[in-house]
DSSP file (Angstrom, degrees, kcal/mol; ACC not computed):
  #  RESIDUE AA STRUCTURE BP1 BP2  ACC     N-H-->O    O-->H-N    N-H-->O    O-->H-N    TCO  KAPPA ALPHA  PHI   PSI    X-CA   Y-CA   Z-CA
    1    1 A M     >        0   0    0      0, 0.0     4,-1.9     0, 0.0     5,-0.2   0.000 360.0 360.0 360.0 -42.7  -17.0  -18.0   17.1
    2    2 A M  H  >  +     0   0    0      1,-0.2     4,-2.3     2,-0.2     5,-0.2   0.869 360.0  56.3 -65.5 -33.8  -15.7  -15.5   14.6
    3    3 A D  H  > S+     0   0    0      1,-0.2     4,-2.3     2,-0.2    -1,-0.2   0.891 105.3  51.4 -65.1 -38.0  -12.8  -14.6   17.0
    4    4 A V  H  > S+     0   0    0      2,-0.2     4,-2.3     1,-0.2    -1,-0.2   0.917 110.1  48.8 -64.8 -43.5  -11.7  -18.3   17.1
    5    5 A V  H  X S+     0   0    0     -4,-1.9     4,-2.1     1,-0.2    -2,-0.2   0.895 111.1  50.1 -64.9 -39.4  -11.7  -18.5   13.3
    6    6 A V  H  X S+     0   0    0     -4,-2.3     4,-2.2     2,-0.2    -1,-0.2   0.898 111.0  48.9 -65.6 -39.8   -9.7  -15.3   13.0
    7    7 A W  H  X S+     0   0    0     -4,-2.3     4,-2.0     2,-0.2    -2,-0.2   0.869 109.9  51.2 -68.7 -36.0   -7.1  -16.6   15.6
    8    8 A I  H  X S+     0   0    0     -4,-2.3     4,-2.4     2,-0.2    -1,-0.2   0.896 109.7  51.4 -65.4 -38.7   -6.8  -19.9   13.7
    9    9 A G  H  X S+     0   0    0     -4,-2.1     4,-2.5     1,-0.2    -2,-0.2   0.900 108.0  51.3 -61.8 -41.2   -6.2  -17.9   10.6
   10   10 A F  H  X S+     0   0    0     -4,-2.2     4,-2.2     2,-0.2    -2,-0.2   0.894 110.8  49.0 -62.1 -39.5   -3.5  -15.9   12.3
   11   11 A I  H  X S+     0   0    0     -4,-2.0     4,-2.3     2,-0.2    -2,-0.2   0.936 112.1  47.8 -65.7 -46.7   -1.8  -19.1   13.5
   12   12 A I  H  X S+     0   0    0     -4,-2.4     4,-2.4     1,-0.2    -2,-0.2   0.918 112.5  48.9 -62.9 -43.1   -1.9  -20.6   10.0
   13   13 A L  H  X S+     0   0    0     -4,-2.5     4,-2.2     1,-0.2    -1,-0.2   0.884 109.9  51.5 -65.4 -37.4   -0.6  -17.5    8.4
   14   14 A C  H  X S+     0   0    0     -4,-2.2     4,-2.1     2,-0.2    -1,-0.2   0.910 110.5  48.9 -66.1 -40.1    2.3  -17.3   10.9
   15   15 A L  H  X S+     0   0    0     -4,-2.3     4,-2.3     2,-0.2    -2,-0.2   0.897 111.0  50.4 -62.4 -41.1    3.2  -20.9   10.2
   16   16 A A  H  X S+     0   0    0     -4,-2.4     4,-2.3     1,-0.2    -2,-0.2   0.874 108.8  51.9 -65.9 -36.0    3.1  -20.1    6.5
   17   17 A L  H  X S+     0   0    0     -4,-2.2     4,-2.3     2,-0.2    -2,-0.2   0.907 109.7  49.5 -66.1 -41.2    5.4  -17.1    7.0
   18   18 A V  H  X S+     0   0    0     -4,-2.1     4,-2.0     2,-0.2    -2,-0.2   0.923 113.0  46.1 -61.1 -46.4    7.9  -19.2    8.9
   19   19 A V  H  X S+     0   0    0     -4,-2.3     4,-2.2     1,-0.2    -2,-0.2   0.908 113.1  50.5 -65.3 -40.6    7.9  -21.9    6.2
   20   20 A T  H  X S+     0   0    0     -4,-2.3     4,-2.1     1,-0.2    -1,-0.2   0.883 108.8  51.2 -66.8 -37.4    8.3  -19.3    3.5
   21   21 A F  H  X S+     0   0    0     -4,-2.3     4,-2.0     2,-0.2    -1,-0.2   0.884 108.7  51.7 -68.0 -36.0   11.2  -17.6    5.2
   22   22 A I  H  X S+     0   0    0     -4,-2.0     4,-2.2     1,-0.2    -2,-0.2   0.917 111.6  46.8 -63.4 -42.6   13.0  -21.0    5.5
   23   23 A R  H  X S+     0   0    0     -4,-2.2     4,-1.3     1,-0.2    -2,-0.2   0.846 108.7  56.0 -66.8 -33.2   12.5  -21.5    1.8
   24   24 A L  H  < S+     0   0    0     -4,-2.1    -2,-0.2     2,-0.2    -1,-0.2   0.907 111.0  43.6 -63.3 -42.7   13.7  -18.0    1.2
   25   25 A V  H  < S+     0   0    0     -4,-2.0    -2,-0.2     1,-0.2    -1,-0.2   0.878 121.1  39.9 -71.5 -38.0   16.9  -18.7    3.0
   26   26 A L  H  < S+     0   0    0     -4,-2.2    -1,-0.2    -5,-0.2    -2,-0.2   0.544  81.4 131.0 -89.1  -7.4   17.4  -22.1    1.4
   27   27 A G     <  -     0   0    0     -4,-1.3     6,-0.1    -5,-0.2    -3,-0.0  -0.195  50.2-148.9 -51.9 126.8   16.3  -21.2   -2.1
   28   28 A P  S    S+     0   0    0      0, 0.0     2,-0.3     0, 0.0    -1,-0.1   0.829  73.8  37.3 -72.7 -29.4   18.8  -22.4   -4.6
   29   29 A T  S  > S-     0   0    0      1,-0.1     4,-1.6    60,-0.1     5,-0.1  -0.792  80.4-116.6-122.5 163.9   18.4  -19.6   -7.2
   30   30 A L  H  > S+     0   0    0     -2,-0.3     4,-2.1     1,-0.2     5,-0.2   0.912 114.1  54.2 -65.8 -43.6   17.7  -15.9   -7.2
   31   31 A P  H  > S+     0   0    0      0, 0.0     4,-2.2     0, 0.0    -1,-0.2   0.878 106.1  54.3 -57.9 -35.7   14.3  -16.3   -9.0
   32   32 A D  H  > S+     0   0    0      1,-0.2     4,-1.9     2,-0.2    -2,-0.2   0.899 108.3  49.2 -62.4 -39.3   13.2  -18.8   -6.3
   33   33 A R  H  X S+     0   0    0     -4,-1.6     4,-2.0     2,-0.2    -1,-0.2   0.878 109.3  51.1 -67.8 -37.5   14.1  -16.3   -3.6
   34   34 A V  H  X S+     0   0    0     -4,-2.1     4,-2.3     2,-0.2    -1,-0.2   0.898 108.1  52.5 -67.8 -38.6   12.1  -13.5   -5.3
   35   35 A V  H  X S+     0   0    0     -4,-2.2     4,-2.2     1,-0.2    -2,-0.2   0.915 109.0  50.6 -62.1 -41.5    9.1  -15.8   -5.6
   36   36 A M  H  X S+     0   0    0     -4,-1.9     4,-2.4     2,-0.2    -1,-0.2   0.866 108.2  52.0 -66.2 -35.5    9.3  -16.4   -1.9
   37   37 A L  H  X S+     0   0    0     -4,-2.0     4,-2.0     2,-0.2    -1,-0.2   0.908 109.3  50.1 -63.9 -39.9    9.5  -12.7   -1.2
   38   38 A E  H  X S+     0   0    0     -4,-2.3     4,-2.2     2,-0.2    -2,-0.2   0.903 110.6  49.8 -62.6 -41.2    6.4  -12.2   -3.3
   39   39 A L  H  X S+     0   0    0     -4,-2.2     4,-2.7     2,-0.2    -2,-0.2   0.881 108.4  53.0 -65.6 -37.8    4.7  -15.0   -1.3
   40   40 A M  H  X S+     0   0    0     -4,-2.4     4,-2.2     2,-0.2    -1,-0.2   0.891 108.5  50.0 -65.0 -37.6    5.7  -13.3    2.0
   41   41 A A  H  X S+     0   0    0     -4,-2.0     4,-2.1     2,-0.2    -2,-0.2   0.916 110.9  49.9 -65.8 -40.5    4.1  -10.0    0.7
   42   42 A L  H  X S+     0   0    0     -4,-2.2     4,-2.1     2,-0.2    -2,-0.2   0.923 111.4  47.9 -63.1 -44.2    0.9  -11.9   -0.1
   43   43 A L  H  X S+     0   0    0     -4,-2.7     4,-2.3     1,-0.2    -1,-0.2   0.879 109.7  53.1 -63.4 -37.2    0.8  -13.5    3.3
   44   44 A T  H  X S+     0   0    0     -4,-2.2     4,-2.3     2,-0.2    -1,-0.2   0.884 107.8  50.9 -64.3 -38.6    1.4  -10.2    4.9
   45   45 A M  H  X S+     0   0    0     -4,-2.1     4,-2.3     2,-0.2    -2,-0.2   0.887 110.1  49.9 -67.2 -37.0   -1.5   -8.8    3.0
   46   46 A A  H  X S+     0   0    0     -4,-2.1     4,-2.5     2,-0.2    -2,-0.2   0.894 108.9  52.5 -64.1 -39.6   -3.6  -11.7    4.2
   47   47 A F  H  X S+     0   0    0     -4,-2.3     4,-2.3     2,-0.2    -2,-0.2   0.924 110.2  48.0 -62.2 -44.6   -2.5  -11.0    7.8
   48   48 A I  H  X S+     0   0    0     -4,-2.3     4,-2.3     1,-0.2    -2,-0.2   0.904 110.2  53.0 -63.5 -41.1   -3.5   -7.3    7.4
   49   49 A G  H  X S+     0   0    0     -4,-2.3     4,-2.1     2,-0.2    -2,-0.2   0.905 109.5  47.0 -61.8 -42.1   -6.9   -8.4    6.0
   50   50 A L  H  X S+     0   0    0     -4,-2.5     4,-2.3     2,-0.2    -1,-0.2   0.897 111.3  51.4 -66.1 -37.5   -7.5  -10.7    9.0
   51   51 A Y  H  X S+     0   0    0     -4,-2.3     4,-3.0     1,-0.2     5,-0.3   0.882 107.9  53.3 -65.4 -35.5   -6.5   -7.9   11.3
   52   52 A T  H  X S+     0   0    0     -4,-2.3     4,-2.6     1,-0.2     5,-0.2   0.918 109.5  48.4 -63.5 -41.6   -9.0   -5.6    9.5
   53   53 A I  H  < S+     0   0    0     -4,-2.1    -2,-0.2     1,-0.2    -1,-0.2   0.906 115.1  45.1 -63.9 -40.7  -11.7   -8.1   10.0
   54   54 A Q  H  < S+     0   0    0     -4,-2.3    -2,-0.2     1,-0.2    -1,-0.2   0.911 121.6  35.5 -69.8 -42.4  -10.9   -8.5   13.7
   55   55 A S  H  < S-     0   0    0     -4,-3.0    -2,-0.2    -5,-0.2    -3,-0.2   0.810  93.7-137.0 -85.4 -28.8  -10.5   -4.8   14.5
   56   56 A G     <  +     0   0    0     -4,-2.6     2,-0.7    -5,-0.3    -3,-0.1   0.500  60.2 129.6  84.2   4.1  -13.2   -3.4   12.2
   57   57 A H    >   -     0   0    0     -6,-0.3     3,-1.0    -5,-0.2    -1,-0.3  -0.839  41.4-166.0 -93.9 114.8  -11.1   -0.5   11.0
   58   58 A S  T >  S+     0   0    0     -2,-0.7     3,-1.0     1,-0.2     4,-0.5   0.496  73.3  85.4 -81.1  -2.0  -11.2   -0.5    7.2
   59   59 A A  T >> S+     0   0    0      1,-0.2     3,-0.9     2,-0.2     4,-0.8   0.775  78.2  67.4 -68.9 -25.2   -8.2    1.9    7.0
   60   60 A F  H <> S+     0   0    0     -3,-1.0     4,-1.8     1,-0.2    -1,-0.2   0.733  86.3  69.1 -69.3 -19.8   -5.8   -1.0    7.2
   61   61 A L  H <> S+     0   0    0     -3,-1.0     4,-2.1     1,-0.2    -1,-0.2   0.847  92.8  58.3 -65.8 -31.0   -7.0   -2.2    3.7
   62   62 A D  H <> S+     0   0    0     -3,-0.9     4,-2.1    -4,-0.5    -1,-0.2   0.873 104.2  51.3 -63.8 -37.1   -5.3    0.8    2.3
   63   63 A V  H  X S+     0   0    0     -4,-0.8     4,-2.2     2,-0.2    -2,-0.2   0.907 109.3  49.7 -64.9 -42.6   -2.0   -0.4    3.7
   64   64 A A  H  X S+     0   0    0     -4,-1.8     4,-2.1     1,-0.2    -2,-0.2   0.867 109.6  52.2 -64.1 -36.8   -2.6   -3.8    2.2
   65   65 A L  H  X S+     0   0    0     -4,-2.1     4,-2.2     2,-0.2    -2,-0.2   0.912 109.4  48.2 -65.7 -43.3   -3.3   -2.2   -1.2
   66   66 A V  H  X S+     0   0    0     -4,-2.1     4,-2.4     1,-0.2    -2,-0.2   0.885 111.6  51.2 -64.9 -39.1   -0.1   -0.2   -1.0
   67   67 A L  H  X S+     0   0    0     -4,-2.2     4,-2.4     2,-0.2    -2,-0.2   0.893 109.3  50.3 -64.3 -40.4    1.8   -3.4   -0.1
   68   68 A A  H  X S+     0   0    0     -4,-2.1     4,-2.1     2,-0.2    -2,-0.2   0.913 111.9  47.1 -65.2 -42.1    0.3   -5.2   -3.1
   69   69 A L  H  X S+     0   0    0     -4,-2.2     4,-2.3     2,-0.2    -2,-0.2   0.895 112.6  49.7 -67.7 -38.9    1.3   -2.5   -5.5
   70   70 A T  H  X S+     0   0    0     -4,-2.4     4,-2.1     2,-0.2    -2,-0.2   0.904 111.0  48.9 -64.1 -41.5    4.8   -2.3   -4.1
   71   71 A A  H  X S+     0   0    0     -4,-2.4     4,-2.0     2,-0.2    -2,-0.2   0.886 110.9  51.1 -66.0 -38.6    5.2   -6.1   -4.4
   72   72 A F  H  X S+     0   0    0     -4,-2.1     4,-2.3     2,-0.2    -2,-0.2   0.933 110.4  48.2 -63.1 -46.1    3.9   -6.0   -8.0
   73   73 A L  H  X S+     0   0    0     -4,-2.3     4,-2.4     1,-0.2    -2,-0.2   0.861 109.8  52.7 -66.3 -34.3    6.3   -3.3   -9.0
   74   74 A A  H  X S+     0   0    0     -4,-2.1     4,-2.3     2,-0.2    -1,-0.2   0.896 109.5  49.3 -65.5 -38.8    9.2   -5.1   -7.3
   75   75 A A  H  X S+     0   0    0     -4,-2.0     4,-2.3     2,-0.2    -2,-0.2   0.911 111.8  48.4 -66.3 -40.9    8.4   -8.3   -9.3
   76   76 A V  H  X S+     0   0    0     -4,-2.3     4,-2.2     2,-0.2    -2,-0.2   0.913 111.8  49.9 -62.8 -43.5    8.2   -6.3  -12.5
   77   77 A G  H  X S+     0   0    0     -4,-2.4     4,-1.9     1,-0.2    -2,-0.2   0.890 111.1  48.6 -61.8 -41.5   11.5   -4.6  -11.8
   78   78 A F  H  X S+     0   0    0     -4,-2.3     4,-2.3     2,-0.2    -1,-0.2   0.892 109.2  52.9 -66.9 -40.2   13.2   -8.0  -11.0
   79   79 A A  H  X S+     0   0    0     -4,-2.3     4,-2.1     1,-0.2    -2,-0.2   0.895 110.5  47.9 -63.6 -40.2   11.8   -9.5  -14.3
   80   80 A R  H  X S+     0   0    0     -4,-2.2     4,-1.9     2,-0.2    -1,-0.2   0.884 108.8  54.5 -66.5 -37.7   13.3   -6.6  -16.3
   81   81 A Y  H  <>S+     0   0    0     -4,-1.9     5,-1.7     1,-0.2    -2,-0.2   0.929 112.1  43.2 -61.9 -45.9   16.6   -7.0  -14.5
   82   82 A L  H ><5S+     0   0    0     -4,-2.3     3,-1.3     1,-0.2    -1,-0.2   0.867 110.6  56.0 -67.2 -36.0   16.7  -10.7  -15.5
   83   83 A E  H 3<5S+     0   0    0     -4,-2.1    -1,-0.2     1,-0.3    -2,-0.2   0.840 103.5  54.4 -66.1 -33.5   15.6   -9.9  -19.0
   84   84 A K  T 3<5S-     0   0    0     -4,-1.9    -1,-0.3    -5,-0.1    -2,-0.2   0.436 131.4 -90.2 -81.1   1.0   18.4   -7.5  -19.5
   85   85 A G  T < 5 +     0   0    0     -3,-1.3    -3,-0.2    -4,-0.2    -2,-0.2   0.800  65.5 170.8  98.1  30.9   20.9  -10.1  -18.5
   86   86 A G      < -     0   0    0     -5,-1.7     2,-0.1     1,-0.2    -1,-0.1  -0.102  46.7 -68.7 -67.0 171.7   21.3   -9.7  -14.8
   87   87 A H        -     0   0    0      2,-0.0     2,-0.4   -57,-0.0    -1,-0.2  -0.395  53.9-177.3 -66.4 132.3   23.1  -12.1  -12.5
   88   88 A R    >   -     0   0    0     -2,-0.1     3,-0.6    -3,-0.1   -59,-0.0  -0.995  25.2-150.7-133.0 140.7   21.5  -15.5  -12.1
   89   89 A D  T 3  S+     0   0    0     -2,-0.4    -1,-0.1     1,-0.2   -60,-0.1   0.725  92.4  61.6 -78.3 -22.6   22.7  -18.4   -9.9
   90   90 A D  T 3         0   0    0      1,-0.2    -1,-0.2     0, 0.0   -61,-0.1   0.341 360.0 360.0 -91.7   8.4   21.3  -21.2  -12.1
   91   91 A D    <         0   0    0     -3,-0.6    -1,-0.2     0, 0.0    -2,-0.1   0.489 360.0 360.0 -72.1 360.0   23.3  -20.4  -15.3
């Protein structure tokens, strides 16, 4: 039963990644695209979490943690870039 739930979770996450990628490509402004990249990082972390549940190896949680920290630092860097007067499409 648990395997079925995990596979349904994988399918839902894959569909969410596809929709997010489409929105990333079509996003009208640069901040919209960065938000979609953040969402893709979050969905990837969820994918890693599901794989950790399925495989039983807790070492993959370290990978998800590193991905979360990297995504956070990228968001902070982008916010600083925009705050300093970086290029924006919606001006």
